[in-house]
C-alpha positions in Angstrom: -20.3 -14.1 -6.3 -19.2 -17.6 -6.9 -16.8 -18.3 -9.9 -19.1 -21.0 -11.2 -21.9 -18.4 -11.6 -19.8 -16.6 -14.3 -20.1 -19.4 -16.8 -23.2 -18.0 -18.6 -22.6 -14.3 -18.0 -21.3 -11.7 -20.5 -18.1 -10.7 -18.8 -16.0 -7.5 -19.3 -12.5 -7.3 -17.7 -12.1 -3.6 -17.2 -8.4 -2.6 -17.0 -5.7 -4.8 -18.4 -2.7 -4.2 -16.2 -1.1 -6.8 -14.0 -4.3 -7.7 -12.2 -6.5 -7.6 -15.3 -4.2 -10.0 -17.1 -4.3 -12.4 -14.1 -8.1 -12.3 -14.0 -8.1 -13.1 -17.8 -5.8 -16.1 -17.2 -8.1 -17.4 -14.4 -11.3 -17.1 -16.5 -9.7 -18.6 -19.6 -8.5 -21.6 -17.5 -12.0 -22.0 -16.0 -13.9 -21.4 -19.2 -11.5 -22.3 -22.1 -14.1 -21.6 -24.9 -16.0 -18.7 -23.4 -16.1 -15.4 -25.2 -14.6 -12.7 -23.0 -14.2 -8.9 -23.4 -11.3 -6.7 -22.3 -11.4 -2.9 -22.2 -8.5 -0.6 -21.4 -7.5 2.9 -22.4 -4.1 1.7 -23.6 -3.4 -0.5 -26.6 -3.6 -4.3 -25.8 -1.4 -6.9 -27.4 -2.9 -10.3 -26.9 -3.2 -13.4 -29.1 -6.2 -15.5 -28.0 -9.4 -16.6 -29.6 -12.9 -15.6 -28.4 -11.8 -12.2 -27.1 -13.4 -8.8 -27.8 -10.9 -6.0 -27.3 -11.9 -2.4 -26.7 -9.2 0.3 -26.3 -8.8 4.1 -26.6 -10.5 7.1 -25.0 -14.0 5.6 -25.3 -13.2 2.2 -23.7 -15.7 2.7 -20.9 -18.7 3.0 -23.2 -18.7 -0.8 -23.8 -19.8 -1.4 -20.2 -23.4 -1.0 -21.5 -23.1 -4.3 -23.4 -22.0 -6.5 -20.5 -23.7 -7.7 -17.3 -20.6 -8.6 -15.2 -17.8 -6.0 -15.0 -14.6 -7.2 -13.3 -12.9 -3.9 -12.4 -9.2 -3.5 -11.7 -8.3 -1.3 -8.7 -6.8 1.5 -10.7 -10.1 2.5 -12.2 -12.3 4.5 -9.9 -16.1 4.0 -9.5 -16.7 7.7 -10.2 -15.4 7.0 -13.8 -17.7 4.1 -14.5 -20.8 5.2 -12.6 -22.4 7.0 -15.6 -22.4 3.7 -17.5 -24.0 1.5 -14.8 -27.5 0.4 -14.1 -29.3 -2.0 -11.8 -28.8 -4.9 -14.2 -25.0 -4.7 -14.1 -22.8 -6.2 -11.4 -19.4 -4.7 -10.8 -17.0 -7.0 -9.0 -13.3 -7.3 -8.6 -10.5 -9.9 -8.2 -10.5 -9.2 -4.5 -14.2 -9.8 -4.1 -14.1 -13.0 -6.2 -11.1 -14.3 -4.1 -12.8 -13.6 -0.8 -16.0 -15.2 -1.9 -14.4 -18.3 -3.3 -11.3 -19.1 -1.2 -12.1 -22.0 1.2 -9.2 -21.3 3.7 -8.5 -18.5 6.2 -7.6 -15.0 4.9 -5.6 -12.6 7.0 -6.4 -9.3 5.5 -4.1 -6.3 6.2 -4.9 -2.7 5.5 -3.8 0.8 6.6 -2.5 3.9 4.9 1.0 3.0 5.8 2.8 -0.2 7.0 0.5 -2.8 5.5 3.2 -4.3 3.2 5.7 -4.6 6.1 3.0 -6.1 8.4 1.8 -8.5 5.8 5.3 -9.7 5.1 6.1 -10.0 8.8 3.0 -12.0 9.5 3.7 -14.3 6.5 7.3 -14.9 7.7 6.3 -15.6 11.3 3.7 -18.2 10.2 5.9 -19.8 7.5 8.9 -20.1 9.8 6.7 -21.8 12.4 5.5 -24.6 10.2 2.3 -23.2 8.7 1.6 -23.5 5.0 0.8 -19.9 4.1 0.6 -17.7 1.1 1.2 -14.0 0.6 -0.2 -11.7 -2.1 -2.5 -8.9 -3.1 -1.3 -5.3 -3.2 2.2 -6.4 -2.1 2.9 -8.9 -4.8 1.3 -10.8 -7.7 -2.5 -11.0 -8.1 -4.2 -14.0 -6.6 -7.1 -15.3 -8.8 -5.2 -17.5 -11.2 -3.4 -19.3 -8.4 -6.8 -19.7 -6.7 -8.4 -21.5 -9.7 -5.3 -23.6 -10.2 -5.6 -24.6 -6.5 -2.2 -23.4 -5.6 -3.1 -21.2 -2.6 -2.4 -22.7 0.9 -5.2 -22.9 3.4 -3.9 -19.7 5.1 -3.4 -16.6 3.0 -2.0 -13.2 4.0 -3.6 -10.6 1.8 -2.4 -7.0 1.7 -5.4 -4.9 0.8 -5.4 -1.3 -0.5 -8.4 1.0 -0.3 -8.9 0.6 -4.1 -9.1 -3.2 -3.6 -11.5 -2.9 -0.7 -13.8 -0.4 -2.5 -17.3 -1.9 -3.1 -16.5 -5.5 -1.9 -19.2 -7.5 -0.1 -17.1 -9.9 1.9 -14.4 -9.4 4.6 -11.5 -11.6 5.6 -11.6 -14.0 8.6 -8.8 -12.0 10.4 -8.9 -8.3 9.5 -6.0 -6.0 10.6 -6.4 -2.2 10.3 -3.1 -0.5 11.1 -3.9 3.2 10.7 -5.6 5.8 8.6 -4.3 9.1 7.3 -5.6 11.2 4.3 -4.4 9.6 1.1 -5.6 8.9 -2.5 -7.9 11.9 -2.4 -7.8 12.4 -6.2 -9.1 8.9 -6.6 -11.7 8.9 -3.8 -12.7 12.6 -4.1 -12.7 13.1 -0.3 -11.6 11.5 2.9 -15.1 10.3 3.7 -15.1 8.0 0.7 -11.6 6.8 1.4 -12.6 5.8 4.9 -15.7 4.1 3.6 -13.6 2.0 1.2 -11.1 1.0 4.0 -13.9 0.1 6.4 -15.0 -2.8 4.2 -12.2 -4.9 5.6 -14.3 -5.6 8.7 -17.9 -4.5 8.0 -18.8 -7.9 6.5 -17.2 -10.0 9.2 -19.3 -12.3 11.5 -19.0 -13.3 15.1 -16.5 -16.1 14.2 -14.1 -13.5 12.8 -11.5 -11.2 14.3 -10.7 -7.5 13.9 -7.3 -6.3 15.0 -6.9 -2.5 15.1 -4.8 0.4 16.4 -6.7 1.8 19.4 -5.1 5.2 19.4 -7.0 6.4 16.4 -10.6 7.4 17.0 -11.8 6.4 13.6 -10.6 2.8 14.2 -12.1 2.7 17.7 -15.5 3.7 16.3 -15.1 1.2 13.4 -14.4 -1.6 15.9 -17.9 -1.0 17.3 -19.5 -1.5 13.9 -18.0 -5.0 13.1 -19.6 -8.2 14.4 -16.2 -9.7 14.8 -14.3 -10.3 18.0 -12.0 -7.3 18.5 -8.3 -7.1 19.5 -6.5 -3.8 19.9 -2.9 -2.7 20.0 -1.8 0.6 21.5 1.0 3.2 21.5 1.9 2.6 25.1 2.9 -1.0 24.2 5.8 0.2 22.2 8.2 0.7 25.1 7.7 -2.9 26.3 8.0 -4.4 22.9 11.3 -2.4 22.3 12.8 -3.9 25.4 11.9 -7.4 24.4 13.2 -7.1 20.9 16.4 -5.1 21.4 18.3 -4.1 18.3 16.3 -4.9 15.1 16.6 -3.9 11.4 13.2 -2.1 11.2 13.5 1.6 12.0 11.0 4.0 13.6 8.3 3.7 16.3 5.6 3.3 13.6 7.3 0.0 12.7 6.9 -1.2 16.3 3.1 -0.7 15.8 3.4 -2.9 12.7 5.2 -5.4 14.8 2.6 -5.3 17.5 -0.1 -6.1 15.0 1.9 -9.1 13.8 2.3 -10.2 17.4 -1.5 -10.2 17.8 -2.0 -12.3 14.7 0.8 -14.8 15.5 -0.5 -15.4 19.0 -3.8 -16.4 17.5 -1.9 -19.3 15.9 -0.4 -20.3 19.3 3.1 -19.2 18.3 5.2 -18.5 21.4 6.5 -15.0 22.1 10.2 -16.2 21.9 9.6 -17.7 18.4 7.9 -14.5 17.2 10.8 -12.4 18.6 13.3 -14.6 16.8 11.7 -14.0 13.4 11.2 -10.2 14.0 14.9 -9.8 14.8 15.8 -11.4 11.4 13.2 -9.5 9.4 14.7 -6.8 7.1 13.1 -3.7 5.7 11.2 -4.1 2.5 12.4 -2.2 -0.6 11.5 1.6 -0.6 10.4 1.5 3.0 13.1 3.3 5.0 15.5 1.0 3.2 19.2 1.6 4.0 20.8 2.1 0.6 24.4 2.4 2.0 27.1 4.7 3.2 28.7 6.7 0.4 31.4 9.3 0.9 30.5 9.1 4.6 26.8 10.0 4.1 24.1 7.5 5.1 21.4 7.2 2.4 17.9 5.9 3.1 15.2 5.2 0.5 11.6 5.8 1.7 10.0 6.2 -1.7 6.9 4.5 -0.6 6.2 7.4 1.7 3.4 8.8 -0.6 1.5 10.8 2.0 2.9 13.6 4.3 2.3 11.6 7.5 4.7 8.9 6.3 7.4 11.5 5.7 6.8 13.0 9.2 7.3 9.6 10.7 10.5 9.2 8.6 11.9 12.5 9.9 11.2 11.5 13.5 13.0 8.2 13.0 16.3 9.8 12.3 15.9 12.8 14.6 19.1 14.9 14.9 21.1 12.9 12.3 18.9 13.8 9.4 20.5 16.7 7.5 19.1 16.4 3.9 15.6 15.6 3.0 14.5 14.9 -0.6 10.8 15.3 -0.7 7.8 16.5 -2.9 5.9 14.9 -5.7 2.5 14.8 -7.4 -0.1 17.1 -5.9 -2.9 14.8 -4.6 -4.9 17.4 -2.6 -3.0 16.6 0.5 -2.3 19.2 3.2 1.4 20.1 3.8 1.2 22.2 6.9 2.0 19.4 9.4 4.9 18.3 7.3 6.3 21.8 7.1 6.0 22.2 10.9 7.9 18.9 11.4 10.7 20.0 9.0 11.0 23.3 10.9 11.2 21.5 14.3 13.9 19.1 13.0 17.6 19.6 12.4 17.2 19.4 8.6 19.5 21.8 6.8 18.8 21.0 3.2 15.5 20.5 1.4 15.7 19.1 -2.1 12.2 19.5 -3.5 10.4 17.8 -6.4 7.3 19.4 -8.1 4.4 19.7 -7.5 4.2 19.7 -3.7 7.8 20.8 -3.4 6.9 24.4 -4.3 4.2 24.3 -1.6 6.6 23.0 1.0 9.1 25.7 0.1 6.5 28.4 0.4 5.5 27.2 3.9 9.1 26.9 5.1 10.1 30.3 3.8 7.2 32.0 5.8 9.2 31.2 8.9 12.7 32.5 9.7 15.0 29.5 9.5 18.4 28.4 8.2 17.1 25.7 5.8 18.3 25.8 2.2 15.7 24.8 -0.4 16.6 23.5 -3.8 13.9 22.8 -6.5 14.8 20.0 -9.0 12.8 18.0 -11.5 14.9 14.9 -11.8 16.6 12.4 -9.5 20.1 12.9 -10.9 20.2 16.6 -9.9 18.7 15.7 -6.5 21.5 13.3 -5.7 24.2 15.7 -6.9 22.9 18.3 -4.4 22.7 15.7 -1.7 26.4 14.9 -2.1 27.3 18.5 -2.2 25.5 19.7 0.9 25.3 16.7 3.2 28.0 16.3 5.8 29.9 13.1 6.5 28.2 10.8 9.1 24.8 12.5 8.5 21.7 11.1 6.9 20.1 11.9 3.5 16.6 10.6 3.3 14.3 10.3 0.2 10.8 10.5 1.6 8.5 12.3 -0.9 5.3 12.5 1.1 3.5 12.4 -2.2 2.7 10.2 -5.2 5.3 9.9 -8.0 3.3 9.9 -11.3 4.2 13.5 -12.3 7.9 12.7 -12.8 8.2 8.9 -12.4 6.5 5.7 -13.6 5.7 4.8 -10.0 7.2 4.9 -6.5 9.4 1.9 -7.3 11.1 3.7 -10.2 11.6 6.7 -8.0 13.3 4.6 -5.4 15.4 2.7 -7.9 16.7 5.9 -9.5 17.6 7.2 -6.1 19.7 4.1 -5.5 21.1 4.1 -9.0 22.5 7.7 -8.8 23.9 7.3 -5.3 26.1 4.5 -6.7 27.0 6.5 -9.8 28.5 9.5 -8.0 
């Protein structure tokens, strides 16, 4: 859908968080006098003319009165489906951006690593003279800058499954890093999650490019469904890239896969390998992604609060190998299986498990089924978790926060969880 086609439509902005507000700014700039509607479960404080506000538990019922619904990613289709019919068009900021941006979009998705990869690609291009933007799931929303004509001709767009759900347009360069079970409460099942993620390449044409991780069968099969030219990266390339890079800030073999994806993109822009290596060596870990917090009382603390699925925590455990003594893990139950994580913990040298509800209890139960010398501590706040970490972690060893689960049962979001981790480390 083109933005100009919205002029005479009855528009409802559904969800008024960060992205909803950005969409409102964009539409108000394009159509200063147009009547717009906003619906959200929470109370909205906004002082503008020509706005209809709908809030409270019944906010979805107003969908029936509008023919264009611009949905924010946090609201799932299963919630709004009962209110839809064939006369209504549901779109999103992501879809509007992809259909209206005149430059090249490099779209990055994957269960884990998309923020790191997107930032790395952006830095490589920017430091090699390209005018490039970065946004989407990683930063501020994009639509207002688009209508204000503030987006460079190349844009790196981090795309979550929620943003990709139900779009009808794919980026010029699509990068798919990996796929593991995640967001199953939102998508109901893994099949729907995969379907949403697949949209990153299903609408590409023969002039586009699809870059994917070849070691995953799902992505190999997906690469046969896109019309784009395909470029793959593989596990066996890690050794060679490690030798070329030497010592870097990014930890873990999984990050070398993110680097390989960035290499593939950068080479499409004719950037030499030496120049790519130079930027990668300077690139530091993003906040909450195996972030080194510091050494306190001889203990090395790492913040991996963005590890919101068990697979991410498994990769974190493997990164530190024998040096990891204390793991702070657990969080909101999102219908994720914990067996593989428990097996990895039992294989490791972890001595202390500090466990948050709700998945913490499940991890403890799986661990206690096997004879082992791991001590388990159940806590319901970060302050107590850090107290225990200092008490039981030996000097020179690693304490890692890697929850392997979402945060919403105890914290506002993964960022608050990570910030509290850092705050209490510095307090004790």
